C-alpha positions as CSV (number, residue, x, y, z in Angstrom):
1,M,120.3,105.3,117.0
2,E,119.1,103.0,118.5
3,N,115.8,105.0,118.6
4,L,116.6,105.0,115.1
5,V,116.5,101.1,114.7
6,I,113.7,100.8,116.5
7,I,111.7,102.7,113.5
8,S,113.5,101.0,111.2
9,Q,111.7,97.7,112.3
10,I,108.8,98.8,112.9
11,V,108.6,100.5,109.6
12,L,110.2,96.7,108.2
13,A,107.6,95.2,109.6
14,L,104.7,97.1,108.9
15,S,105.8,97.2,105.3
16,V,106.1,92.9,104.8
17,A,102.8,92.0,106.7
18,Y,101.0,95.7,105.0
19,V,102.1,93.5,101.4
20,W,101.5,90.3,102.5
21,I,98.3,90.5,103.9
22,F,96.2,93.9,102.6
23,R,97.9,93.6,99.0
24,F,97.6,89.8,98.6
25,D,96.5,89.8,95.4
26,N,99.7,91.5,93.7
27,I,101.9,88.8,95.5
28,V,100.1,86.2,93.7
29,V,100.9,88.0,90.4
30,E,104.0,89.0,90.8
31,F,105.0,85.4,91.6
32,K,103.3,83.8,88.5
33,Q,105.0,86.3,86.5
34,Y,108.4,84.8,88.4
35,G,107.0,81.3,87.6
36,L,107.1,79.8,91.1
37,P,104.8,78.0,92.5
38,D,102.2,78.8,95.1
39,V,104.1,75.7,97.8
40,I,107.1,79.0,97.7
41,R,104.5,82.1,97.8
42,N,102.8,80.6,100.5
43,L,106.3,79.3,102.4
44,V,108.0,83.4,101.5
45,G,104.9,84.9,103.1
46,A,104.4,82.5,106.4
47,S,108.6,83.8,106.7
48,K,107.8,87.4,106.0
49,I,105.3,87.3,108.3
50,A,106.8,85.2,111.2
51,L,110.0,87.6,110.9
52,A,108.3,90.6,110.4
53,T,106.3,89.6,114.0
54,L,110.3,88.6,115.3
55,L,111.4,92.3,114.2
56,I,108.2,93.8,116.3
57,A,108.9,91.7,119.5
58,G,113.1,92.2,118.9
59,I,112.1,95.9,120.2
60,W,111.8,94.3,123.6
61,Y,113.7,91.1,123.0
62,T,116.9,92.7,121.5
63,D,118.2,89.1,120.7
64,L,115.6,87.9,118.6
65,L,117.6,91.1,116.1
66,L,120.1,89.4,114.6
67,Y,118.9,86.3,113.0
68,S,115.7,88.2,112.2
69,A,117.0,90.4,110.2
70,L,119.7,88.5,108.4
71,S,116.7,86.6,107.2
72,M,114.4,89.3,106.1
73,A,117.4,90.6,103.8
74,F,118.0,87.2,102.2
75,L,114.6,87.5,101.7
76,M,114.6,90.8,99.9
77,V,118.0,89.7,98.1
78,C,115.8,86.8,96.4
79,A,113.1,89.3,95.3
80,Q,116.0,91.0,93.8
81,M,116.4,88.2,91.7
82,A,113.2,87.5,91.3
83,H,113.0,91.1,89.7
84,F,116.3,90.5,88.1
85,K,114.9,87.2,86.2
86,V,112.0,88.2,84.9
87,K,113.4,91.8,84.0
88,N,111.4,94.0,86.4
89,P,112.1,97.5,86.0
90,F,113.5,99.6,88.7
91,S,110.2,100.2,90.3
92,K,109.5,97.1,90.8
93,H,113.4,96.3,92.6
94,L,112.9,99.8,95.1
95,P,110.7,98.1,97.5
96,S,111.9,95.2,98.9
97,L,115.8,97.3,98.0
98,I,114.8,99.6,100.4
99,L,113.2,96.7,102.9
100,L,116.6,95.2,102.1
101,I,118.5,98.5,103.5
102,L,116.2,98.9,106.6
103,S,117.0,95.1,107.3
104,L,120.9,94.9,107.0
105,F,120.7,98.6,108.9
106,I,119.0,96.4,111.9
107,A,121.2,93.7,111.3
108,G,124.3,95.2,111.1
109,F,123.4,97.6,114.9
110,Y,123.3,94.4,116.7
111,A,125.9,92.5,115.2
112,D,128.2,95.8,115.9
113,I,126.0,94.9,120.0
114,I,127.0,91.5,119.4
115,H,130.6,91.8,118.9
């Protein structure tokens, strides 16, 4: 099970990094569609990249994982709300929904270990 969690951490972190680094032009368009200012977009991007980095570091330092995964899950819930706000089709919801599920899976695994 631990290997599945580590794979989830890697998939989540690399997915977020890929979108926010290599597909940033799409992010700019989406945040304009949501009506959010550039400063919010930049704060969200910096937060997601920092959390992705912590998720990778969490492979070796598991104390980082619970709050990193929960914070990422919160940002993915916010992404879902933004998609609902502009009435995007389900296909636009799916990527952040999958990442939300991965975040909660990681958090759930480590919350269980802590308690």
